[in-house]
Backbone of each chain as ProteinMPNN parsed JSONL, in Angstrom:
{"seq_chain_A": "MVEIYNDYKNHADFLTVYVREAHPTDEWQMKSNVKDDVCYAQPKTLGQRVAIANDFIKRFHYPIAFGIDDLNNAANDAYSAWPERFYIIDESGRVAYRGGMGPFHYDPDEVRAWLAARYGTVKHDAPAPASPGPAASLGSRK", "coords_chain_A": {"N_chain_A": [[138.425, 147.324, 37.149], [136.246, 147.39, 35.485], [137.447, 148.665, 33.036], [138.667, 146.627, 32.037], [136.55, 144.806, 31.535], [135.308, 146.433, 29.631], [137.0, 146.547, 27.724], [137.485, 143.648, 27.026], [134.988, 142.391, 26.692], [133.839, 141.572, 24.465], [134.915, 139.043, 24.09], [134.745, 137.386, 26.522], [132.882, 136.277, 29.195], [131.522, 137.974, 32.198], [131.128, 138.283, 35.435], [129.889, 139.317, 38.558], [130.17, 138.332, 41.655], [128.45, 138.893, 44.484], [129.362, 139.327, 47.899], [129.53, 138.279, 51.585], [129.823, 141.286, 53.341], [132.876, 143.091, 53.725], [133.679, 145.16, 55.332], [131.866, 146.154, 57.323], [129.622, 148.032, 59.662], [128.957, 147.341, 61.75], [130.991, 145.432, 62.294], [134.567, 145.285, 61.265], [134.918, 148.311, 60.751], [136.489, 150.418, 58.477], [138.477, 153.57, 58.35], [138.472, 154.68, 55.826], [135.922, 153.923, 55.005], [134.058, 155.379, 56.309], [135.3, 157.749, 55.369], [134.471, 157.478, 52.699], [131.741, 157.427, 52.6], [130.545, 155.048, 52.672], [129.068, 152.776, 54.486], [127.442, 150.131, 55.977], [125.864, 147.937, 57.695], [126.46, 144.634, 58.25], [124.632, 142.458, 56.501], [121.688, 140.965, 57.642], [119.509, 139.807, 56.455], [118.795, 138.429, 53.269], [117.714, 140.238, 51.787], [118.445, 142.499, 52.488], [121.187, 142.357, 51.877], [120.996, 142.51, 49.207], [119.884, 144.838, 48.61], [121.909, 146.449, 49.296], [123.869, 145.945, 47.425], [122.59, 146.743, 45.001], [122.883, 149.651, 45.719], [125.287, 150.019, 45.291], [125.674, 149.291, 42.597], [124.078, 151.525, 41.817], [125.368, 153.614, 42.478], [128.254, 153.655, 41.149], [127.304, 153.361, 38.6], [127.542, 150.703, 37.76], [128.54, 148.313, 35.214], [128.747, 145.566, 34.761], [127.796, 142.242, 34.773], [125.867, 140.742, 37.497], [125.681, 138.792, 40.516], [124.221, 137.671, 43.487], [125.138, 136.441, 46.255], [123.757, 133.846, 48.482], [122.78, 134.002, 51.839], [123.796, 131.834, 53.09], [126.184, 131.791, 52.036], [127.164, 130.175, 50.053], [128.414, 130.457, 47.58], [130.649, 132.159, 48.191], [132.175, 130.268, 50.001], [132.498, 128.26, 48.461], [134.441, 128.988, 46.747], [136.346, 130.132, 48.343], [136.342, 132.952, 48.449], [136.41, 135.566, 50.395], [137.818, 138.161, 51.372], [137.828, 139.497, 48.681], [138.337, 138.236, 45.359], [139.287, 136.779, 42.053], [138.32, 134.689, 39.672], [138.926, 133.051, 36.82], [136.78, 131.035, 34.865], [137.131, 128.428, 32.373], [135.734, 127.656, 28.915], [135.393, 124.929, 29.179], [134.429, 124.72, 31.501], [136.231, 124.57, 33.969], [138.581, 125.499, 36.192], [140.493, 128.197, 35.071], [142.105, 130.398, 35.718], [143.159, 131.213, 39.061], [142.724, 133.6, 41.045], [144.696, 135.505, 43.677], [144.461, 136.031, 47.341], [142.49, 138.705, 48.426], [143.244, 141.26, 50.496], [145.645, 141.846, 49.474], [146.602, 140.366, 47.51], [145.135, 140.6, 45.4], [144.576, 141.332, 42.112], [144.222, 142.989, 39.55], [145.379, 143.211, 37.315], [146.253, 140.616, 36.545], [144.161, 139.225, 35.847], [143.982, 140.999, 33.488], [146.009, 140.11, 31.98], [145.956, 137.565, 31.333], [143.603, 137.423, 30.178], [144.839, 138.87, 27.841], [146.757, 137.583, 26.901], [145.54, 135.699, 25.722], [143.391, 136.565, 23.875], [144.917, 139.146, 22.818], [146.529, 142.252, 23.281], [144.645, 145.227, 24.696], [145.267, 148.536, 23.633], [145.358, 151.624, 24.948], [144.736, 155.002, 24.051], [144.295, 157.436, 25.222], [144.708, 158.469, 28.486], [143.917, 156.405, 31.567], [140.597, 156.85, 32.578], [140.381, 158.703, 36.082], [140.329, 156.753, 39.036], [137.396, 157.048, 41.035], [137.932, 156.467, 43.886], [136.161, 154.929, 45.661], [135.54, 153.368, 48.729], [134.849, 150.42, 48.124], [135.447, 147.291, 47.814], [135.09, 146.233, 45.419], [135.371, 148.283, 43.829], [137.414, 148.896, 42.352], [138.546, 150.621, 39.425], [139.858, 149.914, 37.645]], "CA_chain_A": [[137.978, 146.004, 36.383], [135.395, 148.167, 34.367], [138.297, 149.232, 32.026], [139.191, 145.412, 31.367], [135.485, 144.574, 31.192], [135.033, 147.255, 28.417], [138.087, 145.868, 26.63], [137.45, 141.989, 26.517], [133.53, 141.994, 26.884], [133.319, 140.924, 23.015], [135.637, 137.841, 23.974], [134.749, 136.783, 27.443], [131.805, 136.759, 29.908], [131.999, 138.81, 33.394], [129.905, 138.092, 36.345], [130.262, 140.152, 39.795], [129.651, 137.436, 42.909], [128.765, 139.532, 45.487], [129.325, 138.229, 48.919], [129.374, 139.032, 52.667], [130.523, 142.719, 53.607], [134.419, 143.177, 54.328], [134.244, 146.016, 56.483], [130.496, 146.418, 57.727], [129.643, 149.023, 60.604], [129.068, 146.397, 63.141], [132.56, 144.488, 62.763], [135.796, 145.975, 61.146], [134.87, 149.274, 59.541], [137.789, 151.124, 58.21], [138.297, 154.966, 58.401], [138.025, 155.123, 54.322], [134.485, 153.655, 54.358], [133.557, 156.691, 56.647], [135.645, 159.016, 54.373], [133.488, 157.688, 51.43], [130.607, 157.281, 53.026], [130.224, 153.476, 52.427], [128.426, 152.478, 56.059], [126.713, 149.547, 55.877], [126.096, 146.993, 58.906], [126.52, 143.152, 57.756], [123.246, 142.074, 56.352], [121.02, 139.998, 58.423], [118.657, 139.308, 55.558], [118.948, 138.532, 51.82], [117.206, 141.443, 51.175], [119.449, 143.546, 52.726], [122.195, 142.337, 50.864], [120.447, 142.857, 47.793], [119.73, 146.454, 48.675], [123.44, 147.03, 49.394], [124.515, 145.546, 46.019], [121.84, 147.747, 44.485], [123.348, 150.927, 46.222], [126.791, 150.111, 44.91], [125.784, 149.659, 41.182], [123.571, 152.686, 41.09], [126.353, 154.68, 42.67], [128.97, 153.741, 40.244], [126.85, 153.011, 37.281], [128.354, 149.635, 37.053], [128.036, 147.74, 34.23], [129.164, 144.316, 35.012], [126.537, 141.252, 35.226], [125.719, 140.801, 39.02], [124.786, 137.829, 41.099], [124.239, 137.754, 44.736], [125.603, 134.966, 47.246], [122.981, 133.536, 49.228], [123.15, 134.256, 53.045], [124.631, 130.915, 53.78], [127.609, 132.334, 51.543], [127.752, 129.025, 49.317], [129.758, 130.681, 46.404], [131.948, 132.401, 48.987], [132.692, 129.238, 50.567], [132.976, 127.264, 47.531], [135.525, 129.601, 45.779], [137.066, 130.915, 49.316], [136.629, 134.244, 47.936], [136.209, 136.428, 50.998], [136.975, 139.535, 50.702], [137.595, 139.384, 47.189], [139.16, 137.388, 44.469], [139.229, 136.76, 40.699], [138.731, 133.646, 39.036], [138.483, 132.807, 35.207], [136.729, 129.619, 34.14], [137.202, 128.329, 30.713], [134.673, 127.311, 28.296], [135.179, 123.627, 29.637], [133.67, 124.733, 33.002], [137.297, 124.343, 34.588], [139.121, 126.575, 36.665], [141.58, 128.326, 34.276], [143.111, 131.225, 36.654], [142.789, 131.493, 40.293], [143.645, 134.854, 41.911], [145.446, 135.475, 45.241], [143.377, 136.299, 48.146], [142.279, 140.024, 48.619], [143.11, 142.736, 49.609], [146.691, 142.156, 48.939], [146.876, 139.526, 46.302], [143.933, 140.933, 44.503], [145.113, 141.74, 41.106], [143.134, 143.024, 38.221], [146.227, 143.12, 36.107], [146.62, 139.483, 36.244], [143.104, 138.806, 34.963], [144.212, 141.449, 31.979], [147.413, 139.538, 31.456], [145.243, 136.318, 31.139], [142.817, 137.604, 28.768], [145.481, 139.62, 26.831], [147.297, 136.085, 26.304], [144.37, 134.997, 24.613], [142.799, 137.582, 22.862], [145.6, 140.254, 22.573], [146.447, 143.226, 24.35], [144.099, 146.237, 24.125], [146.009, 149.425, 23.728], [144.472, 152.957, 25.258], [145.612, 156.171, 23.597], [144.076, 158.309, 26.339], [145.072, 157.918, 29.898], [142.799, 155.76, 31.904], [140.16, 157.713, 33.938], [140.878, 158.525, 37.366], [139.364, 155.96, 40.148], [136.4, 157.712, 41.95], [138.086, 156.321, 45.187], [135.517, 154.213, 46.713], [135.972, 152.26, 49.726], [134.34, 149.458, 47.775], [136.527, 146.249, 47.213], [134.547, 145.88, 44.118], [135.634, 149.595, 43.34], [138.903, 149.126, 41.344], [137.728, 151.035, 38.289], [140.958, 149.634, 36.561]], "C_chain_A": [[137.034, 146.527, 35.65], [136.069, 148.233, 33.279], [138.547, 147.557, 31.327], [137.861, 144.755, 31.217], [134.888, 145.026, 29.893], [136.09, 146.637, 27.126], [137.96, 144.457, 26.083], [136.059, 141.449, 26.747], [133.051, 141.288, 25.815], [134.056, 139.539, 23.272], [135.183, 136.875, 25.388], [133.506, 137.317, 28.32], [132.188, 137.298, 31.13], [130.948, 138.479, 34.376], [130.83, 138.536, 37.627], [129.894, 139.063, 40.577], [129.587, 138.338, 43.951], [128.273, 138.989, 46.897], [129.384, 139.248, 50.148], [130.331, 140.185, 52.649], [131.922, 142.265, 54.136], [134.388, 143.879, 55.438], [132.907, 146.867, 56.761], [130.679, 147.243, 59.25], [129.877, 148.412, 62.039], [130.284, 145.287, 63.242], [133.698, 145.297, 62.335], [135.449, 147.084, 60.143], [136.076, 150.014, 59.571], [137.525, 152.606, 58.416], [137.846, 155.329, 56.997], [136.481, 154.366, 54.235], [133.786, 154.713, 55.198], [133.714, 157.896, 56.006], [134.565, 158.717, 53.222], [132.493, 157.394, 51.383], [129.788, 156.098, 52.697], [130.078, 152.77, 53.812], [127.479, 151.646, 55.996], [126.902, 148.233, 57.024], [125.94, 145.53, 57.91], [125.308, 142.996, 57.551], [123.002, 140.857, 56.993], [119.92, 139.201, 57.623], [119.008, 139.448, 54.121], [118.553, 139.792, 51.201], [117.836, 142.82, 51.622], [120.638, 143.565, 52.101], [121.877, 142.873, 49.334], [120.425, 144.441, 47.699], [121.207, 147.261, 48.539], [124.107, 147.003, 47.829], [123.696, 146.554, 44.917], [122.657, 149.353, 44.416], [124.464, 150.865, 45.204], [126.576, 150.298, 43.247], [125.093, 151.1, 40.681], [124.612, 153.817, 41.717], [127.442, 155.027, 41.68], [128.914, 153.272, 38.942], [127.594, 151.567, 36.699], [128.067, 148.735, 36.403], [127.903, 146.028, 34.128], [127.848, 143.323, 35.5], [126.738, 141.002, 36.667], [124.715, 139.416, 39.386], [125.135, 137.942, 42.596], [124.365, 136.425, 45.58], [124.199, 135.087, 48.01], [123.424, 133.776, 50.821], [123.849, 133.079, 53.906], [125.926, 130.72, 53.088], [128.037, 131.009, 50.814], [128.424, 129.31, 48.081], [130.896, 130.979, 47.179], [132.705, 131.327, 49.264], [133.239, 127.998, 49.517], [134.341, 127.817, 46.899], [136.541, 130.227, 47.156], [137.419, 132.172, 48.967], [136.717, 135.584, 48.833], [137.386, 137.143, 51.257], [136.883, 140.005, 49.623], [138.48, 138.609, 46.555], [138.486, 137.296, 43.211], [139.392, 135.385, 40.528], [138.14, 133.681, 37.619], [137.842, 131.158, 35.101], [136.281, 129.53, 32.745], [136.097, 127.594, 30.067], [134.689, 125.699, 28.58], [134.41, 123.485, 30.822], [135.036, 124.319, 33.984], [138.078, 125.56, 35.104], [140.337, 126.876, 35.795], [142.806, 129.402, 34.752], [142.327, 131.17, 37.964], [143.559, 132.702, 40.916], [143.948, 135.07, 43.277], [144.402, 136.147, 45.858], [143.309, 137.904, 48.313], [142.621, 140.128, 49.956], [144.303, 142.838, 49.05], [147.3, 141.493, 47.619], [145.824, 139.745, 45.435], [144.399, 141.829, 43.146], [144.77, 141.66, 39.762], [144.295, 142.729, 36.873], [146.6, 141.64, 35.864], [145.458, 139.038, 35.12], [143.365, 139.532, 33.415], [145.028, 140.572, 31.249], [146.558, 138.056, 30.871], [144.496, 136.298, 29.996], [143.82, 138.239, 27.475], [146.468, 138.316, 25.81], [146.474, 135.389, 25.421], [143.847, 135.506, 23.288], [143.769, 139.024, 22.552], [145.476, 141.27, 23.458], [145.545, 144.548, 23.695], [144.942, 147.67, 24.739], [144.897, 150.717, 24.232], [145.332, 154.118, 24.672], [145.474, 157.308, 24.727], [144.436, 157.583, 27.646], [143.777, 157.541, 30.461], [142.211, 156.736, 32.856], [140.384, 157.413, 35.318], [139.849, 157.53, 38.304], [138.564, 157.143, 40.741], [136.918, 157.664, 43.175], [137.303, 155.791, 46.044], [136.187, 153.474, 47.675], [135.683, 150.892, 49.337], [135.497, 148.64, 47.273], [136.136, 145.809, 45.931], [134.919, 147.175, 43.261], [136.732, 149.736, 42.58], [138.39, 149.305, 39.859], [139.032, 150.655, 37.374], [140.355, 148.797, 35.294]], "O_chain_A": [[136.946, 145.741, 34.707], [135.431, 147.867, 32.292], [138.586, 147.431, 30.103], [138.075, 143.769, 30.512], [134.169, 144.33, 29.175], [135.851, 146.397, 25.942], [138.259, 144.135, 24.933], [135.884, 140.251, 26.97], [132.099, 140.513, 25.914], [133.678, 138.725, 22.429], [135.292, 135.653, 25.28], [133.123, 138.486, 28.257], [133.395, 137.14, 31.311], [129.796, 138.427, 33.945], [132.024, 138.284, 37.786], [128.898, 138.604, 40.018], [130.672, 138.661, 44.434], [127.208, 138.409, 47.11], [129.334, 140.475, 50.068], [131.424, 140.143, 52.085], [132.091, 141.269, 54.838], [134.917, 143.472, 56.472], [132.842, 148.065, 56.485], [131.711, 147.114, 59.908], [130.572, 148.735, 63.002], [130.417, 144.464, 64.147], [133.911, 146.201, 63.143], [135.61, 146.933, 58.932], [136.66, 150.228, 60.633], [136.362, 152.927, 58.658], [136.955, 156.167, 56.86], [135.99, 154.355, 53.107], [132.699, 155.004, 54.699], [132.912, 158.826, 55.925], [133.838, 159.632, 52.837], [132.004, 157.035, 50.311], [128.577, 156.13, 52.483], [131.071, 152.173, 54.228], [126.381, 152.2, 55.941], [127.979, 147.652, 57.152], [125.265, 145.553, 56.881], [124.614, 143.409, 58.48], [123.762, 139.889, 56.998], [119.479, 138.125, 58.029], [119.493, 140.51, 53.733], [119.076, 140.267, 50.193], [117.678, 143.935, 51.126], [121.168, 144.626, 51.768], [122.585, 143.546, 48.585], [120.918, 145.101, 46.784], [121.507, 148.282, 47.921], [124.708, 147.92, 47.271], [124.352, 147.076, 44.015], [122.933, 150.006, 43.41], [124.494, 151.7, 44.301], [127.132, 151.207, 42.631], [125.342, 151.693, 39.631], [124.503, 154.96, 41.274], [127.684, 156.18, 41.323], [129.847, 152.89, 38.236], [128.062, 151.379, 35.576], [127.171, 148.053, 36.9], [127.046, 145.425, 33.483], [127.075, 143.614, 36.413], [127.905, 141.065, 37.053], [123.633, 139.056, 38.922], [126.271, 138.287, 42.921], [123.597, 135.476, 45.424], [123.601, 136.154, 48.15], [124.643, 133.708, 50.975], [124.331, 133.212, 55.03], [126.689, 129.79, 53.35], [129.22, 130.688, 50.924], [129.018, 128.388, 47.521], [131.958, 130.368, 47.058], [133.866, 131.302, 48.857], [134.084, 127.125, 49.714], [135.238, 127.033, 46.59], [137.558, 130.824, 46.8], [138.572, 132.584, 49.094], [137.033, 136.633, 48.271], [138.261, 136.292, 51.413], [136.036, 140.858, 49.358], [139.474, 138.257, 47.19], [137.306, 137.632, 43.109], [140.342, 134.791, 41.038], [137.08, 134.231, 37.319], [138.589, 130.198, 35.291], [135.451, 130.19, 32.119], [135.486, 126.831, 30.814], [133.726, 125.163, 28.031], [133.836, 122.454, 31.173], [134.689, 123.595, 34.917], [138.17, 126.565, 34.399], [141.201, 126.005, 35.695], [143.985, 129.378, 34.397], [141.099, 131.097, 38.008], [144.754, 132.729, 41.211], [143.1, 134.617, 44.045], [143.539, 136.762, 45.231], [144.449, 138.368, 48.318], [142.356, 139.17, 50.682], [144.436, 143.699, 48.18], [148.195, 141.933, 46.898], [145.658, 138.852, 44.604], [144.549, 143.043, 43.286], [144.903, 140.714, 38.986], [144.065, 142.187, 35.792], [147.323, 141.452, 34.885], [145.649, 138.65, 33.967], [143.092, 138.947, 32.366], [144.826, 140.289, 30.069], [146.842, 137.702, 29.727], [144.579, 135.507, 29.056], [143.521, 138.063, 26.294], [146.726, 138.213, 24.61], [146.801, 134.612, 24.524], [143.859, 135.072, 22.136], [143.182, 139.963, 22.015], [144.577, 141.332, 24.296], [145.645, 144.885, 22.516], [145.199, 147.871, 25.926], [143.721, 150.694, 23.871], [146.552, 154.129, 24.836], [146.438, 157.99, 25.073], [144.449, 156.363, 27.809], [142.717, 158.057, 30.106], [142.853, 157.35, 33.708], [140.549, 156.283, 35.775], [138.628, 157.649, 38.194], [139.161, 158.207, 40.911], [136.614, 158.625, 43.882], [137.528, 156.021, 47.232], [137.3, 152.987, 47.482], [136.167, 150.031, 50.071], [136.358, 149.076, 46.508], [136.853, 145.002, 45.339], [134.774, 147.116, 42.04], [136.967, 150.857, 42.129], [137.918, 148.385, 39.192], [139.105, 151.24, 36.294], [141.086, 148.493, 34.351]]}, "seq_chain_B": "MTPFWKWTTGVFLVLLLAAFLFLSKMAGSPKDVYGMVRYALPHMHRGTLKIGDDAPDARLLALDGSDHFHIRERTGGRPLVLIFGSYT", "coords_chain_B": {"N_chain_B": [[158.52, 132.566, 91.052], [161.089, 131.177, 88.844], [164.092, 132.689, 87.895], [164.532, 131.859, 84.927], [162.231, 131.509, 84.073], [160.802, 133.951, 84.346], [162.298, 135.674, 82.656], [161.746, 134.248, 80.276], [159.136, 134.867, 80.112], [158.865, 137.581, 79.935], [160.51, 137.758, 77.453], [158.641, 136.963, 75.811], [156.427, 138.448, 76.2], [157.748, 141.008, 75.238], [158.023, 140.08, 72.484], [155.383, 139.943, 71.852], [154.371, 142.242, 72.186], [155.899, 143.7, 70.255], [155.028, 142.531, 67.939], [152.11, 143.365, 67.863], [152.325, 146.256, 67.788], [153.637, 146.085, 65.275], [151.679, 145.123, 63.613], [149.91, 146.976, 63.839], [150.708, 149.387, 62.774], [150.787, 148.062, 60.278], [147.921, 147.473, 59.821], [146.853, 149.781, 60.513], [145.584, 150.756, 62.724], [145.585, 150.238, 66.364], [142.841, 149.401, 66.686], [142.257, 148.341, 64.159], [143.706, 146.318, 64.339], [142.58, 144.728, 65.981], [140.101, 144.341, 64.975], [140.824, 142.909, 62.494], [141.797, 140.677, 63.743], [139.473, 139.573, 64.861], [137.189, 139.875, 62.977], [138.107, 139.434, 60.369], [140.209, 137.425, 60.068], [138.896, 134.864, 60.675], [137.508, 134.356, 58.498], [138.96, 134.522, 56.298], [140.415, 132.253, 53.699], [142.372, 130.34, 52.558], [141.838, 128.434, 50.356], [141.201, 125.377, 48.462], [140.748, 125.009, 45.786], [142.07, 124.42, 42.627], [143.882, 125.286, 39.604], [142.777, 124.006, 36.592], [140.714, 122.156, 38.155], [137.471, 121.113, 38.561], [135.115, 123.843, 38.107], [133.403, 125.111, 41.092], [130.008, 124.791, 41.474], [127.19, 127.45, 42.142], [124.195, 128.786, 43.606], [122.951, 131.862, 42.633], [121.62, 134.906, 43.22], [119.607, 137.457, 41.493], [119.809, 140.619, 40.665], [117.339, 141.726, 40.981], [116.436, 140.801, 43.017], [114.688, 138.664, 43.063], [114.826, 136.599, 41.114], [116.67, 133.7, 40.412], [119.785, 132.107, 39.492], [122.326, 129.61, 38.479], [125.865, 129.469, 38.597], [127.027, 127.946, 37.17], [125.501, 128.068, 34.902], [126.58, 130.161, 33.224], [128.895, 129.481, 32.206], [130.49, 128.072, 29.481], [130.419, 128.369, 25.897], [132.299, 130.64, 26.171], [135.186, 132.169, 28.057], [134.527, 132.798, 31.418], [134.981, 135.19, 33.742], [135.235, 135.623, 36.926], [134.261, 137.935, 39.657], [134.752, 138.321, 42.749], [133.613, 140.092, 45.63], [132.606, 142.839, 47.629], [130.529, 145.866, 48.708], [131.751, 147.369, 50.854]], "CA_chain_B": [[158.892, 132.294, 89.672], [162.467, 131.152, 88.72], [164.682, 133.689, 86.863], [164.325, 131.429, 83.638], [160.39, 131.743, 83.539], [160.616, 135.38, 84.365], [163.085, 135.986, 81.375], [160.927, 133.609, 79.338], [157.77, 135.398, 80.171], [159.411, 138.947, 79.662], [160.9, 137.99, 76.242], [157.431, 136.541, 75.103], [155.741, 139.802, 76.283], [158.212, 141.906, 74.291], [157.674, 139.977, 71.164], [153.786, 140.323, 71.749], [153.971, 143.991, 71.794], [156.177, 144.083, 69.063], [153.951, 142.139, 67.043], [151.16, 144.473, 67.879], [152.801, 147.255, 67.142], [153.963, 145.809, 63.688], [150.504, 144.885, 63.006], [149.259, 148.226, 64.404], [151.379, 150.131, 61.78], [150.239, 147.772, 58.837], [146.61, 147.769, 59.718], [146.532, 151.242, 60.578], [145.619, 151.314, 64.241], [145.365, 149.077, 66.931], [141.416, 149.22, 66.447], [142.235, 147.828, 63.029], [144.179, 144.89, 64.554], [141.448, 143.737, 66.8], [138.85, 144.211, 63.669], [141.392, 141.997, 61.51], [141.7, 139.33, 64.151], [138.163, 139.254, 65.254], [136.367, 139.527, 62.224], [138.921, 139.153, 59.182], [140.728, 136.187, 59.787], [138.191, 133.702, 60.407], [136.667, 134.248, 57.213], [139.813, 134.516, 55.219], [140.808, 130.673, 53.644], [143.087, 130.122, 51.035], [140.95, 127.47, 49.583], [141.793, 124.323, 47.746], [140.757, 125.118, 44.148], [143.56, 124.361, 41.579], [143.607, 125.471, 37.956], [142.054, 122.447, 36.146], [139.565, 121.529, 38.639], [135.86, 121.646, 37.882], [134.369, 125.012, 38.829], [131.992, 125.038, 41.678], [128.457, 125.699, 41.149], [126.435, 127.928, 43.312], [123.032, 129.459, 43.146], [123.175, 133.101, 42.996], [120.301, 135.775, 43.175], [119.705, 138.299, 40.685], [119.74, 142.226, 41.589], [115.68, 142.149, 41.204], [115.972, 140.078, 44.547], [113.626, 137.464, 43.172], [115.42, 135.498, 40.082], [117.846, 132.883, 40.978], [120.527, 131.514, 38.574], [123.494, 129.062, 38.699], [127.021, 130.073, 37.919], [127.533, 127.114, 36.082], [124.698, 128.396, 33.607], [126.981, 131.347, 32.597], [129.665, 129.102, 31.69], [130.176, 127.2, 28.288], [131.018, 129.265, 25.177], [133.403, 131.748, 26.369], [135.547, 132.242, 29.505], [133.798, 133.566, 32.711], [135.741, 136.046, 34.545], [134.475, 135.738, 38.2], [134.83, 139.181, 40.528], [134.021, 138.255, 43.847], [133.608, 141.363, 46.312], [131.481, 143.464, 48.543], [130.563, 147.069, 48.451], [132.541, 147.9, 52.039]], "C_chain_B": [[160.378, 132.065, 89.521], [162.831, 132.327, 87.331], [164.473, 133.145, 85.455], [163.05, 131.756, 82.982], [160.034, 133.305, 83.358], [161.101, 135.922, 83.211], [162.283, 135.533, 80.329], [159.513, 134.595, 78.893], [158.086, 136.92, 79.472], [159.848, 139.037, 78.079], [159.359, 137.516, 75.235], [156.391, 137.902, 75.001], [156.214, 140.771, 75.212], [157.909, 141.585, 72.913], [156.252, 140.072, 70.77], [153.471, 141.709, 71.496], [154.6, 144.138, 70.512], [155.507, 143.787, 67.89], [152.636, 142.921, 66.899], [151.195, 145.396, 67.601], [152.992, 147.345, 65.556], [152.708, 145.962, 63.035], [149.503, 146.293, 63.116], [149.276, 149.093, 63.065], [150.915, 149.552, 60.401], [148.842, 147.989, 58.632], [145.844, 148.998, 59.818], [146.367, 151.99, 61.844], [145.562, 149.961, 65.183], [143.744, 148.796, 67.131], [141.141, 148.156, 65.355], [142.684, 146.196, 63.599], [143.111, 143.992, 65.398], [140.338, 143.449, 65.885], [139.399, 142.961, 62.963], [141.423, 140.859, 62.364], [140.337, 138.812, 64.479], [137.271, 138.932, 64.246], [137.146, 139.062, 60.818], [139.402, 137.657, 59.288], [140.34, 135.043, 59.981], [137.396, 133.509, 59.286], [137.751, 134.082, 55.804], [140.72, 133.161, 55.116], [141.63, 130.909, 52.276], [142.34, 129.419, 49.865], [141.774, 126.623, 48.76], [141.674, 124.082, 46.237], [141.779, 125.51, 43.537], [142.947, 124.83, 40.431], [143.616, 124.006, 37.547], [141.296, 121.932, 36.712], [138.285, 121.952, 37.979], [135.563, 122.939, 38.691], [133.347, 124.662, 39.687], [131.077, 125.254, 41.194], [127.993, 126.226, 42.439], [125.188, 128.691, 42.882], [123.225, 130.783, 43.596], [121.797, 133.852, 43.151], [120.503, 137.047, 42.407], [119.372, 139.627, 41.339], [118.338, 142.366, 41.796], [115.325, 141.491, 42.543], [115.165, 138.944, 44.387], [114.07, 136.124, 42.253], [116.49, 134.991, 40.523], [118.469, 132.535, 39.331], [121.666, 130.823, 39.04], [124.749, 129.551, 38.121], [127.458, 129.338, 37.161], [126.874, 127.596, 34.659], [125.248, 129.518, 32.977], [128.475, 130.74, 32.127], [129.498, 128.297, 30.626], [130.731, 128.051, 27.01], [132.132, 129.684, 25.063], [133.926, 131.698, 27.731], [134.834, 132.898, 30.2], [135.019, 134.098, 33.755], [134.795, 136.181, 36.014], [135.18, 136.974, 39.316], [134.014, 138.694, 41.775], [134.356, 139.371, 45.01], [132.328, 141.812, 46.974], [131.56, 144.95, 48.431], [131.589, 148.023, 49.62], [134.086, 147.4, 51.743]], "O_chain_B": [[161.036, 132.881, 90.167], [162.209, 132.655, 86.321], [164.2, 134.035, 84.65], [162.81, 132.127, 81.833], [159.263, 133.798, 82.535], [160.349, 136.714, 82.643], [162.051, 136.327, 79.418], [159.059, 134.905, 77.792], [157.455, 137.266, 78.473], [159.655, 140.069, 77.437], [159.221, 137.823, 74.051], [155.758, 138.269, 74.012], [155.439, 141.301, 74.416], [157.577, 142.474, 72.13], [155.898, 140.246, 69.604], [152.579, 142.199, 70.803], [153.944, 144.676, 69.62], [155.38, 144.573, 66.952], [152.153, 143.072, 65.777], [150.188, 145.841, 67.05], [152.666, 148.257, 64.797], [152.54, 146.728, 62.087], [148.481, 146.464, 62.453], [148.288, 149.438, 62.417], [150.669, 150.314, 59.466], [148.412, 148.531, 57.613], [144.706, 149.268, 59.431], [146.696, 153.137, 62.144], [145.504, 148.822, 64.721], [143.481, 147.826, 67.841], [140.235, 147.324, 65.397], [142.093, 145.155, 63.312], [142.965, 142.77, 65.363], [139.684, 142.411, 65.995], [138.642, 142.006, 62.792], [141.05, 139.84, 61.783], [140.117, 137.608, 64.354], [136.567, 137.928, 64.357], [136.555, 138.176, 60.2], [138.919, 136.795, 58.555], [141.04, 134.086, 59.651], [136.657, 132.532, 59.161], [137.467, 133.672, 54.678], [141.534, 132.847, 55.984], [141.391, 131.567, 51.263], [142.285, 129.803, 48.697], [142.883, 126.984, 48.365], [142.284, 123.235, 45.584], [142.379, 126.575, 43.692], [141.732, 124.816, 40.232], [144.271, 123.082, 38.029], [140.807, 120.992, 36.086], [138.085, 122.831, 37.14], [135.799, 122.982, 39.898], [132.411, 123.984, 39.263], [131.144, 126.057, 40.263], [128.234, 125.736, 43.542], [125.198, 129.22, 41.771], [123.606, 130.999, 44.747], [120.816, 133.11, 43.196], [121.516, 137.708, 42.634], [118.749, 139.712, 42.397], [117.986, 143.081, 42.733], [114.226, 141.575, 43.091], [114.892, 138.235, 45.355], [113.788, 134.956, 42.522], [117.333, 135.721, 41.044], [117.838, 132.657, 38.281], [122.165, 131.312, 40.054], [124.632, 130.104, 37.027], [128.288, 129.747, 36.349], [127.455, 127.56, 33.575], [124.527, 130.021, 32.115], [129.25, 131.575, 31.66], [128.428, 127.689, 30.592], [131.834, 128.505, 27.318], [132.947, 129.37, 24.196], [133.202, 131.216, 28.601], [134.317, 133.837, 29.593], [135.787, 133.378, 34.393], [133.747, 136.826, 36.047], [136.346, 136.937, 39.709], [132.783, 138.681, 41.79], [135.556, 139.464, 45.267], [131.234, 141.257, 46.874], [132.647, 145.393, 48.057], [132.076, 149.117, 49.336], [134.987, 147.676, 52.535]]}, "name": "protein", "num_of_chains": 2, "seq": "MVEIYNDYKNHADFLTVYVREAHPTDEWQMKSNVKDDVCYAQPKTLGQRVAIANDFIKRFHYPIAFGIDDLNNAANDAYSAWPERFYIIDESGRVAYRGGMGPFHYDPDEVRAWLAARYGTVKHDAPAPASPGPAASLGSRKMTPFWKWTTGVFLVLLLAAFLFLSKMAGSPKDVYGMVRYALPHMHRGTLKIGDDAPDARLLALDGSDHFHIRERTGGRPLVLIFGSYT"}
């Protein structure tokens, strides 16, 4: 997603909305979380959610603008976003693209295709850098 | 229990076991099946938003933990790509 952001940031705005954890230690923790050292309990306070979000940004030097959903999960509920999802809002404030539900239908290529249809394809001469392989559902560096 | 009900119960249990084994293979392990059913399914919703609908607004907190802003404040001039997710 960071690559898509870098390719199209001159044409579109990007906003990461941080929602409730997908695989916290006190719920459904996966082996990959342990392997990648991404072990956090489901936040019980907004401060805890903020702290985890900041850890993520620090670890991956994540450049995309960030907003954190309140503990009442209002943004998550409004967009049926959990665990991960893409949307594109057009200039008139309407939903222009609605991504599939993660994890199986969470597809950055669809976002790229939408942006490419509007603003043209961005070609890369060098191969894309290898993903660091985080457990993060936000961590797709595509 | 009549033979009919014994047979029906048996088939049901076999199907349940097959489903559990299939899900275990897909999810990774029996523990993951439990996690998926207990923690994931209740929170996964297809949602009703459609292309062309007004984008819902919501108040978000900035990374500094004190400033707030609304999603709609970021719309207008250019398309806005929303990336929902979490670290884990």
